[in-house]
C-alpha positions as CSV (number, residue, x, y, z in Angstrom):
1,M,20.0,-19.7,31.2
2,F,17.1,-19.3,28.7
3,N,18.2,-18.5,25.1
4,K,16.6,-14.8,24.6
5,T,17.0,-15.2,20.8
6,L,13.7,-15.5,19.0
7,K,12.7,-16.1,15.6
8,F,10.1,-13.5,15.2
9,C,7.5,-13.6,12.4
10,I,4.6,-11.4,11.9
11,T,2.3,-12.8,9.4
12,T,-0.7,-10.6,9.6
13,C,-1.9,-7.6,11.3
14,L,-5.4,-6.4,11.9
15,L,-7.1,-3.8,13.9
16,L,-9.5,-4.7,16.6
17,L,-12.6,-2.9,17.6
18,S,-10.5,-0.8,20.0
19,T,-8.3,1.8,18.1
20,S,-5.6,1.5,20.8
21,A,-5.1,-2.4,20.1
22,L,-3.2,-4.4,17.5
23,A,-3.3,-8.3,17.0
24,V,-0.1,-10.0,15.5
25,I,0.8,-13.5,15.1
26,V,4.2,-14.3,16.6
27,E,6.4,-17.1,16.6
28,A,8.8,-17.4,19.7
29,E,11.0,-20.1,21.5
30,G,11.0,-20.9,25.1
31,Q,13.3,-23.2,27.2
32,A,12.9,-25.2,30.5
33,I,15.2,-27.5,32.3
34,I,13.8,-31.0,32.9
35,A,13.9,-31.7,36.4
36,N,13.4,-35.2,37.9
37,R,12.4,-36.6,34.4
38,D,9.1,-34.3,34.6
39,I,8.7,-33.6,31.0
40,T,5.1,-32.2,31.7
41,S,6.3,-29.5,34.1
42,A,9.1,-28.7,31.9
43,R,6.9,-28.1,29.1
44,E,4.6,-25.9,30.8
45,A,7.6,-23.9,32.0
46,A,8.8,-23.7,28.4
47,I,5.5,-22.5,27.0
48,R,5.3,-19.8,29.7
49,D,8.9,-18.6,28.6
50,A,8.0,-18.6,25.2
51,S,4.8,-16.7,25.8
52,Q,6.7,-14.0,27.8
53,Q,9.2,-13.7,24.9
54,A,6.5,-13.4,22.5
55,S,4.9,-10.7,24.4
56,M,8.0,-8.8,24.8
57,Q,9.2,-9.4,21.1
58,A,5.7,-7.9,20.0
59,A,5.0,-5.1,22.6
60,V,8.0,-4.3,24.6
61,Y,8.2,-0.8,25.8
62,V,11.1,1.0,27.5
63,S,10.8,4.0,29.7
64,S,13.6,6.1,31.5
65,S,14.7,9.4,32.8
66,Q,17.7,10.9,31.1
67,V,20.1,13.5,32.4
68,V,23.4,14.8,31.2
69,R,26.1,15.0,33.9
70,D,29.5,16.5,32.6
71,G,28.6,16.0,29.0
72,V,27.8,12.4,29.4
73,L,24.2,11.1,29.0
74,E,23.1,9.0,31.9
75,I,19.8,6.9,32.1
76,D,18.2,6.5,35.1
77,N,15.0,4.8,36.3
78,M,14.7,2.4,33.2
79,Q,11.6,0.2,33.4
80,I,10.7,-2.5,30.7
81,S,7.0,-3.4,30.5
82,T,5.1,-5.7,28.0
83,L,1.9,-4.3,26.6
84,G,0.8,-7.6,24.8
85,Q,-1.6,-10.4,25.9
86,V,-0.8,-13.8,24.6
87,S,-3.6,-16.1,23.4
88,N,-4.3,-19.0,21.0
89,I,-1.0,-20.5,21.6
90,E,0.0,-23.5,19.2
91,I,3.0,-25.7,19.6
92,V,5.0,-25.6,16.4
93,D,8.0,-27.6,17.5
94,E,9.6,-29.4,20.4
95,K,12.8,-30.9,21.1
96,I,15.1,-32.0,23.9
97,V,18.7,-31.1,23.9
98,G,20.3,-32.7,27.0
99,T,18.3,-31.8,30.0
100,V,16.8,-28.7,28.4
101,L,13.4,-28.8,26.6
102,H,13.0,-26.6,23.8
103,I,9.6,-25.4,22.4
104,R,8.7,-23.0,19.6
105,I,5.0,-21.7,19.7
106,K,2.9,-19.6,17.4
107,A,0.5,-17.2,19.2
108,D,-1.6,-14.2,18.9
109,V,-0.6,-11.1,20.6
110,N,-3.1,-8.6,21.1
111,I,-0.9,-5.4,21.7
112,D,-2.2,-2.4,23.8
113,E,-0.4,0.3,22.0
114,G,-0.2,2.3,25.1
115,C,-0.4,6.1,25.3
116,S,0.6,8.4,22.8
117,N,2.6,10.6,25.2
118,G,4.7,7.3,26.0
119,I,3.4,7.0,29.6
120,S,3.1,3.4,30.5
121,N,2.2,3.2,34.2
122,R,-0.7,1.2,35.3
123,Y,-1.0,2.6,38.8
124,I,-4.6,3.3,40.1
125,K,-4.8,7.1,40.6
126,K,-6.6,8.5,43.4
127,I,-9.1,11.3,42.3
128,A,-11.7,13.5,44.2
129,V,-15.1,14.1,42.6
130,A,-16.3,17.4,43.7
131,A,-19.5,19.3,43.6
132,F,-21.2,20.2,40.1
133,P,-23.2,23.5,40.9
134,L,-26.3,24.0,38.9
135,S,-26.0,26.9,36.8
136,T,-29.6,27.9,37.1
137,P,-30.8,26.8,40.3
138,K,-34.6,27.2,39.5
139,Q,-34.5,24.3,37.0
140,A,-34.2,21.9,39.9
141,N,-37.9,22.8,40.8
142,L,-39.2,20.4,38.2
143,G,-38.7,17.0,39.8
144,G,-37.2,18.2,42.9
145,F,-33.7,18.0,41.9
146,H,-32.4,20.3,44.5
147,T,-29.6,17.9,45.7
148,I,-28.2,17.4,42.1
149,S,-25.1,19.5,42.7
150,S,-24.2,16.9,45.1
151,A,-25.9,13.8,44.2
152,F,-24.4,13.8,40.6
153,P,-20.8,13.6,41.6
154,T,-21.8,11.2,44.3
155,Q,-23.1,9.0,41.6
156,L,-20.1,9.6,39.6
157,A,-17.8,8.5,42.2
158,L,-19.5,5.4,42.8
159,A,-19.3,4.6,39.3
160,F,-15.6,5.2,39.0
161,N,-15.1,2.8,41.9
162,Q,-17.2,0.2,40.2
163,H,-15.2,0.6,37.2
164,G,-12.1,-0.1,39.3
165,S,-9.5,1.9,37.0
166,V,-9.2,4.7,39.8
167,T,-9.9,5.2,43.5
168,A,-12.6,7.9,43.8
169,L,-13.2,10.0,46.8
170,N,-16.8,11.4,47.2
171,A,-16.4,15.2,47.7
172,G,-19.7,16.1,46.3
173,N,-20.4,18.6,49.2
174,V,-17.2,20.7,48.3
175,S,-17.7,23.3,45.9
176,L,-14.6,24.6,44.3
177,F,-16.1,27.7,42.3
178,A,-17.2,30.9,43.9
179,N,-19.0,31.8,40.7
180,P,-20.2,28.9,38.8
181,H,-20.6,31.3,35.5
182,Q,-17.2,31.7,35.6
183,A,-15.8,28.4,35.7
184,S,-13.2,27.2,34.7
185,T,-11.8,30.6,34.3
186,S,-11.7,32.8,37.4
187,R,-10.8,36.4,37.7
188,L,-8.3,37.4,40.3
189,D,-8.3,40.6,42.4
190,D,-6.3,42.5,39.9
191,G,-8.5,41.5,36.9
192,T,-6.3,38.9,35.5
193,L,-7.7,35.6,34.7
194,T,-6.6,32.2,35.8
195,S,-7.4,28.6,35.2
196,M,-5.9,27.2,38.5
197,L,-7.6,26.0,41.6
198,S,-5.7,26.8,44.9
199,T,-7.7,24.5,46.9
200,T,-7.0,21.1,45.3
201,G,-3.8,20.5,47.2
202,Q,-5.6,20.2,50.6
203,M,-7.5,16.9,49.1
204,D,-4.3,15.0,48.8
205,V,-5.3,13.2,45.6
206,N,-3.8,12.9,42.0
207,Y,-6.7,14.7,40.3
208,V,-9.7,16.6,41.0
209,V,-12.9,16.2,38.8
210,T,-15.5,18.7,39.1
211,G,-17.9,20.8,36.8
212,I,-20.9,22.9,36.1
213,I,-24.4,21.5,35.3
214,R,-25.4,24.1,32.7
215,D,-28.9,23.0,31.9
216,I,-31.6,20.6,33.1
217,S,-34.7,22.2,31.6
218,M,-37.3,21.0,29.2
219,I,-36.2,21.4,25.7
220,D,-39.7,22.7,24.7
221,P,-40.6,24.9,27.8
222,R,-44.3,24.9,26.9
223,T,-44.7,21.3,27.6
224,H,-45.1,22.1,31.4
225,A,-46.4,25.7,31.0
226,E,-49.6,25.0,29.1
227,S,-52.5,26.8,30.7
228,N,-55.2,25.2,28.2
229,Y,-56.7,22.1,29.8
230,F,-57.3,20.1,26.9
231,I,-54.0,20.8,25.1
232,D,-52.3,19.9,28.7
233,L,-54.3,16.7,28.7
234,Y,-53.1,15.8,25.2
235,N,-49.6,16.5,26.1
236,K,-49.9,14.0,28.9
237,L,-51.4,11.4,26.8
238,D,-48.9,11.9,24.2
239,Y,-46.2,11.0,26.7
240,K,-43.6,9.6,24.1
241,S,-43.5,12.8,22.2
242,K,-40.4,14.7,21.6
243,R,-42.0,17.7,23.6
244,H,-41.5,15.8,26.6
245,L,-37.5,15.7,26.2
246,R,-35.4,17.2,28.9
247,N,-31.9,18.5,28.4
248,F,-28.9,17.3,30.7
249,E,-25.8,19.4,29.8
250,I,-22.7,19.8,31.7
251,D,-19.0,21.2,31.5
252,L,-16.5,19.0,33.3
253,F,-13.2,19.8,34.3
254,V,-10.1,18.0,35.7
255,Y,-7.5,19.5,37.7
256,D,-4.0,18.3,38.9
257,G,-4.5,17.5,42.6
258,F,-1.1,18.7,43.7
259,S,-0.6,22.1,41.4
260,G,-4.3,23.1,40.8
261,H,-3.6,23.3,37.0
262,L,-6.4,22.7,34.6
263,I,-5.3,19.6,32.5
264,S,-8.7,18.7,30.7
265,Q,-12.0,20.2,29.9
266,K,-15.0,18.5,28.2
267,H,-18.8,18.9,27.5
268,Y,-21.3,16.4,27.8
269,Q,-24.9,16.5,26.6
270,T,-27.7,14.1,26.4
271,A,-31.5,14.3,26.6
272,G,-34.3,11.8,27.8
273,L,-38.0,12.0,28.1
274,W,-39.4,13.4,31.3
275,N,-43.0,12.7,30.9
276,I,-44.4,12.8,34.6
277,D,-46.7,15.5,36.1
278,R,-44.9,18.7,36.8
279,T,-46.3,18.5,40.5
280,I,-44.5,15.1,41.1
281,S,-41.0,15.5,42.8
282,T,-39.0,12.4,42.4
283,G,-35.6,13.7,43.4
284,F,-32.6,13.2,41.5
285,D,-30.9,10.1,43.1
286,T,-34.1,8.0,43.7
287,A,-35.5,4.8,42.2
288,G,-38.4,7.1,40.7
289,F,-35.8,9.2,38.9
290,A,-34.0,6.0,37.6
291,K,-37.2,4.5,36.1
292,Q,-37.6,7.6,33.8
293,D,-36.1,7.6,30.3
294,Y,-34.3,10.8,31.5
295,G,-32.8,9.1,34.2
296,K,-31.5,6.2,32.1
297,K,-30.0,8.8,29.6
298,V,-28.2,10.4,32.5
299,K,-27.0,7.1,33.7
300,A,-25.6,6.2,30.3
301,L,-24.0,9.6,30.1
302,Q,-22.3,9.2,33.4
303,N,-20.8,5.7,32.5
304,K,-19.4,7.4,29.2
305,I,-17.9,10.1,31.3
306,V,-16.4,7.2,33.6
307,S,-15.2,5.4,30.6
308,N,-13.6,8.4,28.9
309,L,-11.8,9.9,32.0
310,S,-10.6,6.5,33.0
311,D,-8.7,6.1,29.7
312,E,-7.6,9.8,29.8
313,L,-6.3,9.5,33.4
314,Q,-4.3,6.3,32.7
315,C,-2.1,8.2,30.3
316,E,-1.4,11.0,33.1
317,P,1.5,10.7,35.3
318,F,1.1,9.0,38.7
319,S,2.3,11.1,41.6
320,S,2.4,10.4,45.4
321,R,3.1,12.5,48.3
322,I,6.2,12.1,50.4
323,T,5.1,11.5,53.9
324,R,8.3,11.0,55.8
325,V,12.0,11.1,55.1
326,E,14.7,9.4,57.3
327,D,18.3,9.5,55.6
328,K,18.1,7.4,52.4
329,T,14.7,6.0,53.2
330,I,11.5,7.7,51.9
331,W,7.8,6.9,52.6
332,I,5.2,7.7,50.1
333,N,1.3,7.9,50.5
334,A,0.6,5.2,48.0
335,G,0.8,1.3,48.4
336,K,-0.6,-1.9,47.4
337,Q,-4.0,-0.4,46.7
338,Q,-2.6,1.8,44.0
339,G,-0.7,-1.1,42.5
340,I,2.7,-0.3,43.9
341,K,5.0,-3.2,44.0
342,R,8.6,-4.2,45.4
343,G,11.2,-2.8,43.0
344,D,9.0,-0.2,41.2
345,K,11.1,2.9,40.7
346,L,9.7,6.3,41.1
347,T,11.6,9.6,40.4
348,I,11.7,12.2,43.4
349,Y,10.6,15.9,42.6
350,R,11.0,18.8,45.1
351,R,7.9,20.7,45.2
352,S,8.2,24.6,45.8
353,T,5.9,27.7,45.7
354,F,6.7,30.8,43.6
355,F,4.5,33.8,43.2
356,T,3.4,35.7,39.8
357,P,3.8,39.6,39.6
358,Q,-0.1,39.3,40.7
359,M,1.0,37.6,43.6
360,Q,-0.8,34.2,42.6
361,A,0.8,31.2,44.2
362,N,2.1,28.6,41.8
363,T,3.6,25.0,42.3
364,Q,6.8,24.3,40.9
365,L,8.4,21.0,40.5
366,S,12.1,20.1,40.3
367,N,13.6,16.9,39.3
368,T,16.0,15.8,41.9
369,Q,17.4,13.1,39.7
370,Q,17.0,10.8,42.5
371,T,15.3,7.4,41.9
372,L,13.4,5.8,44.7
373,I,13.3,2.0,44.6
374,I,10.4,0.6,46.7
375,N,11.3,-2.3,49.0
376,D,8.3,-2.4,51.4
377,V,4.7,-2.2,50.4
378,Q,1.6,-1.7,52.7
379,P,-1.9,-1.5,51.8
380,G,-2.0,2.3,51.9
381,F,1.6,3.4,51.9
382,S,5.1,2.1,50.9
383,S,8.7,2.9,51.4
384,G,11.8,2.6,49.5
385,R,15.6,3.9,49.4
386,I,17.4,6.5,47.2
387,G,21.0,6.7,46.1
388,N,21.9,9.6,48.5
389,A,20.7,11.1,51.7
390,A,17.4,13.0,51.4
391,E,18.7,16.1,53.1
392,S,21.7,16.4,50.5
393,N,18.8,17.2,47.8
394,N,16.6,19.0,50.2
395,I,13.9,16.3,50.0
396,R,11.2,16.8,52.4
397,P,7.6,15.5,53.4
398,G,5.3,17.3,50.8
399,D,7.5,16.5,48.0
400,L,6.3,14.2,45.1
401,A,7.3,10.8,43.9
402,I,6.1,10.5,40.2
403,A,6.1,7.7,37.8
404,N,5.5,8.3,34.0
């Protein structure tokens, strides 16, 4: 049994380039049994043990679900995860006691401080990227951007998948707004306002990303409206002038995929040079578009969106739909592709619908206090067991398993 008592010493702290990381120097001890006089293998095992202890001592994070029953606080679904990455390992001391090799190391531990809301799961969320309607369709005439509403989310979904932090489904042909000018707030039949979308649940994803393209016009509208031949010729020759700047401005919305509630709203804007003749139609998602400074600026903005949302969604809960129930065994619509592993624990929530006085449907989640422990993992689904029979808690397909 390894000795878990560590001599812990932090000698210096410094902020890294990212505000979410901290570097500390840690001393920790590891042990390993010497088998068959193989000191080399024992040393490697002891260093691994010491590294793990250093990571846990510097950056351990404990999450749990709590409930009070009969006045007693119970802790369920406790999970311990380490947020530190160990590097620059230096052996400080090494000694053999009997058949056990003891090693003390000094190492750098780069700590990911995690999310401010305490969420620590690293599951890969599934998102759908829906259409981005163009607020002023006639602006698409310049350059032939008539497919921009579906082409932009298609590019965004591809960029998300290349980034690898989420699994993105392309729903670029699905428009979620009846009136783009009212997004993200829509008016119900009785005149009340809501920020919910009733159609997100049909996509069976964790989150839905959509938005409105507010403006893709020339910043100086006179650039392509000059009637004087000589001035127009001068404008074309002076192709690096700011008069050729074209705007790209969007509002982006993130909705919970199961309830339809708006959880995030952001505004993005950039501009780039669009200095080709107004009669040329490159299209939006083409090689000709990508060669333009404007195309490069839009691409850079797209990468910024992917980076921002990936960080944001990492700090949101992970949910998976229950697909099948049989006594104490429950199947969920998430597996190896989402990072599910044997032994993982998720809390079961019952999903129900209630209606407001305006007869608007709302999704309500109720914690059953049942923990699903995963024991079988497949690429696209997994299954596990809970403590009580599912029917005793009225758990049914369509309910959710949630990890924070």
